[in-house]
C-alpha positions as CSV (number, residue, x, y, z in Angstrom):
1,M,114.2,17.2,165.2
2,K,113.6,20.9,165.5
3,L,113.3,23.0,162.6
4,G,115.5,26.0,162.4
5,I,116.9,28.6,160.0
6,F,119.9,31.1,159.8
7,A,118.7,34.2,161.6
8,K,120.4,36.4,159.0
9,T,117.8,35.3,156.6
10,F,115.6,38.0,157.9
11,A,116.6,41.6,157.7
12,G,117.0,43.4,160.9
13,T,119.6,44.6,163.4
14,A,117.5,43.9,166.6
15,P,117.4,40.3,167.8
16,G,113.7,40.8,169.0
17,A,112.6,41.5,165.4
18,V,114.7,38.9,163.9
19,F,113.5,36.2,166.2
20,E,109.9,37.2,165.8
21,A,110.3,36.8,162.2
22,V,111.9,33.4,162.7
23,R,109.0,32.3,165.1
24,R,106.1,33.9,162.6
25,S,107.8,31.9,159.8
26,G,107.5,28.6,161.6
27,Y,110.8,27.8,162.9
28,E,112.0,27.0,166.5
29,S,115.8,27.3,166.4
30,V,118.6,29.4,164.8
31,Q,122.0,29.6,163.8
32,Y,122.7,33.2,164.9
33,N,125.0,35.7,163.2
34,M,126.1,38.8,165.0
35,A,124.9,41.0,162.2
36,C,121.6,40.3,163.6
37,S,122.6,42.5,166.6
38,G,123.8,45.4,164.4
39,L,127.3,44.4,164.8
40,S,129.9,43.0,162.2
41,P,129.6,39.4,161.7
42,L,132.9,39.1,163.2
43,P,133.0,41.9,165.9
44,L,136.1,42.6,167.9
45,A,133.9,43.2,171.0
46,I,130.4,42.1,172.1
47,P,129.1,44.2,175.1
48,D,127.6,42.2,177.7
49,E,124.2,44.0,177.2
50,V,124.2,42.9,173.5
51,A,124.6,39.3,174.4
52,E,122.1,39.5,176.9
53,A,119.6,41.0,174.6
54,V,120.1,38.1,172.3
55,R,119.2,35.6,175.0
56,A,116.2,37.6,176.3
57,A,114.9,37.7,172.6
58,A,115.2,34.2,172.0
59,E,113.5,33.3,175.2
60,E,110.8,35.7,174.6
61,N,110.1,34.0,171.2
62,G,110.7,30.5,172.3
63,I,113.5,30.2,170.0
64,T,116.5,28.0,170.6
65,M,120.0,29.3,170.0
66,E,121.6,26.3,168.4
67,A,124.8,28.0,167.2
68,V,126.6,31.3,166.5
69,S,128.6,31.9,163.4
70,A,132.2,32.6,164.1
71,T,133.5,31.5,160.6
72,Y,136.7,32.9,159.2
73,N,139.3,31.6,156.7
74,I,141.7,29.9,159.0
75,I,144.4,29.4,156.4
76,H,144.0,32.8,154.7
77,P,147.1,33.6,152.9
78,D,147.5,37.0,154.8
79,A,148.4,36.2,158.4
80,A,147.4,39.7,159.6
81,E,143.8,38.9,158.4
82,R,143.8,35.7,160.0
83,E,144.8,37.5,163.1
84,R,142.2,40.1,163.0
85,R,139.6,37.4,162.3
86,R,141.0,35.2,165.3
87,R,140.4,38.0,167.6
88,A,136.7,38.2,166.6
89,F,136.4,34.5,167.0
90,V,137.7,35.0,170.8
91,A,135.1,37.8,171.4
92,I,132.3,35.5,169.9
93,A,133.5,32.6,172.1
94,A,133.6,34.7,175.2
95,A,130.0,36.0,174.7
96,A,128.5,32.7,173.3
97,R,127.2,31.2,176.7
98,R,125.7,34.6,177.7
99,M,123.8,34.6,174.5
100,G,122.5,31.2,175.2
101,A,124.6,29.1,172.7
102,K,127.2,26.5,173.1
103,L,128.3,25.8,169.6
104,L,130.4,28.2,167.4
105,T,130.3,27.2,163.6
106,V,133.9,27.6,162.0
107,C,135.4,27.3,158.5
108,T,138.5,24.9,158.0
109,G,139.7,27.3,155.4
110,T,141.0,27.6,151.8
111,R,144.0,29.0,150.1
112,D,141.6,31.2,148.1
113,A,142.2,34.8,149.4
114,H,138.9,36.2,148.3
115,D,136.1,33.5,149.2
116,M,136.5,31.3,152.3
117,W,134.1,28.8,150.5
118,R,135.8,28.6,147.2
119,Y,138.2,25.7,146.3
120,H,141.7,25.9,145.7
121,A,144.0,23.2,144.5
122,E,146.4,23.6,147.5
123,N,143.5,22.7,149.9
124,S,144.1,19.1,149.7
125,G,148.0,19.2,150.1
126,P,149.8,18.3,153.6
127,E,150.9,22.0,154.0
128,A,147.3,23.2,154.1
129,W,146.2,20.6,156.5
130,E,149.1,21.2,159.0
131,E,148.3,24.9,158.8
132,M,144.7,24.4,159.5
133,S,145.4,22.0,162.3
134,R,147.7,24.5,164.1
135,E,145.0,27.2,163.7
136,F,142.3,24.9,164.9
137,R,144.1,23.7,167.9
138,G,144.3,27.3,168.9
139,L,140.5,27.7,168.5
140,L,140.1,24.6,170.6
141,A,142.0,26.2,173.4
142,V,139.6,29.2,173.3
143,A,136.7,26.9,173.2
144,E,138.0,25.1,176.3
145,E,138.4,28.3,178.2
146,H,134.9,29.5,177.5
147,D,133.1,26.1,177.5
148,V,131.8,26.1,174.0
149,F,132.2,23.6,171.1
150,L,133.4,24.1,167.5
151,G,130.9,23.0,164.7
152,V,133.0,21.8,161.5
153,E,130.9,21.6,158.3
154,P,132.6,19.5,155.6
155,E,132.6,21.7,152.6
156,L,133.9,20.7,149.0
157,G,135.6,24.2,148.9
158,N,137.5,23.7,152.1
159,V,140.4,21.7,153.8
160,V,137.9,19.5,155.5
161,S,136.1,18.8,152.2
162,S,134.6,15.4,153.0
163,A,133.3,13.2,155.6
164,R,136.5,11.1,155.8
165,R,138.6,14.3,156.3
166,A,136.2,15.3,159.0
167,R,136.8,12.2,160.7
168,R,140.5,12.5,160.4
169,L,140.1,16.0,162.2
170,I,138.1,14.6,164.9
171,D,140.6,11.8,165.5
172,E,143.5,14.0,165.3
173,M,142.0,16.4,167.8
174,E,140.8,13.7,169.9
175,G,137.1,14.7,169.5
176,G,136.7,16.7,172.7
177,R,135.1,19.9,171.6
178,V,134.9,19.2,167.8
179,R,131.2,18.8,166.5
180,I,129.9,18.3,163.1
181,V,127.5,20.5,161.1
182,F,126.1,18.0,158.6
183,D,124.7,19.2,155.3
184,A,124.3,16.4,152.7
185,A,124.1,18.9,149.9
186,N,127.9,19.7,150.7
187,L,128.9,16.0,149.9
188,F,128.4,16.4,146.0
189,E,128.0,18.7,143.1
190,A,126.6,16.4,140.7
191,A,125.4,12.8,141.7
192,D,122.6,10.3,140.8
193,V,120.4,9.0,143.5
194,A,122.4,5.9,144.1
195,R,125.7,8.1,144.6
196,Q,123.9,10.4,146.8
197,H,122.9,7.6,149.0
198,A,126.4,6.4,149.2
199,F,127.8,9.7,150.2
200,I,125.1,10.2,152.9
201,D,125.7,6.6,154.4
202,E,129.3,7.0,154.5
203,A,129.0,10.3,156.2
204,V,126.5,9.1,158.9
205,E,128.7,6.1,159.6
206,L,131.9,8.1,160.0
207,L,130.4,11.2,161.8
208,G,127.0,10.3,163.3
209,G,128.0,10.4,166.8
210,W,129.4,14.0,166.5
211,I,126.6,15.7,164.5
212,S,125.2,18.7,166.6
213,I,123.1,20.3,163.9
214,A,122.3,19.5,160.3
215,H,121.7,21.9,157.4
216,A,119.0,22.0,155.0
217,K,119.7,23.4,151.7
218,D,119.7,21.7,148.1
219,R,121.7,21.1,144.9
220,L,120.3,21.9,141.6
221,A,120.8,19.7,138.5
222,D,123.5,22.0,137.3
223,G,125.5,21.7,140.5
224,R,124.6,25.1,142.2
225,F,123.3,25.3,145.6
226,G,119.5,25.7,145.9
227,T,116.7,26.3,148.3
228,A,115.5,23.2,150.2
229,G,112.9,21.3,148.2
230,D,113.9,23.0,144.8
231,G,116.6,20.7,143.8
232,V,117.8,17.0,143.4
233,L,118.7,16.1,147.0
234,D,116.7,13.0,148.1
235,Y,115.3,14.4,151.3
236,P,113.6,11.5,152.6
237,Y,116.8,9.6,152.5
238,Y,118.8,12.3,154.1
239,L,116.3,12.8,156.9
240,A,116.0,9.0,157.5
241,A,119.7,8.6,157.7
242,L,119.8,11.4,160.4
243,K,117.2,9.6,162.3
244,R,119.0,6.2,162.0
245,C,122.0,7.5,163.4
246,G,120.2,9.1,166.4
247,F,120.3,12.7,165.5
248,E,117.6,14.6,167.6
249,G,119.1,18.1,167.0
250,S,117.9,21.0,164.9
251,L,117.7,20.8,161.1
252,I,118.6,24.3,160.0
253,T,117.8,25.8,156.7
254,H,119.8,28.5,154.9
255,G,120.4,29.8,151.3
256,L,116.8,31.1,150.9
257,A,115.2,34.4,150.6
258,A,113.0,35.6,153.7
259,A,109.9,35.4,151.3
260,D,110.5,31.8,150.9
261,A,110.8,30.8,154.6
262,E,107.1,29.9,155.3
263,R,107.1,27.7,152.2
264,V,110.6,26.0,153.0
265,A,109.3,25.4,156.6
266,A,106.2,23.6,155.3
267,F,108.3,21.5,152.9
268,L,110.8,20.5,155.6
269,R,107.9,19.7,158.2
270,K,106.3,17.5,155.7
271,Q,109.5,15.6,155.1
272,L,110.1,15.4,158.7
273,A,106.6,14.1,159.5
274,A,107.0,11.3,156.8
275,V,110.2,10.0,158.3
276,E,108.7,10.1,161.6
277,A,105.8,8.0,160.4
278,G,108.2,5.8,158.8
279,E,107.0,6.4,155.3
């Protein structure tokens, strides 16, 4: 597995400077955000020269562009807001291959109007699923047009809140351009080791063949998210499960300060080495 990081972990609005910081901190790949090019995270247009600058900077620094963030709340209560964000998604999809990426990360949405990662009681209802599905099919049509894939991350606060619901989405969308962004820390808020293992085993069994990238953050004992290595997630088990299902992509960390990037890289490399050694 390659070791990667969210590009936006590092300050900067020039991809060359950002990718240099990524490389110096010990990472080989990124999940990119257009803010690292001095644009909005969801720009309505991406000039060709901006996209080409991303590819050139990645190649110069030996960094793999695993994905580009194109996340917005696809069931936002305000239809006009969804339309604006959808236009930005189209712009990113059109530029992704030029930037060197083939995966766009997306959000399956929430009824919460203020935070696209926050749980809302209506998320689990049939109406929310149907609305998400309609919007998602539109995104798939854009993905088909531009030869990119959609990375869905099961999130407790979204419509696709579990591995089972992610598999339902894959099946209903007939799999084609749907891929999974897998993060074991998203599967629970508080769980003992045995329950963590059960969640991870179920997710790998249901989703293993569709995992394109894996995320590396943590859960603190109080249920909040934390930096990888600082919480209660059983990393040896998580990484062994990824290896068991044949995953060979990038393990991408996020939710950390730039000052912690080298420390986290060392932690994750140690964990990966132990898994490879069968320890």
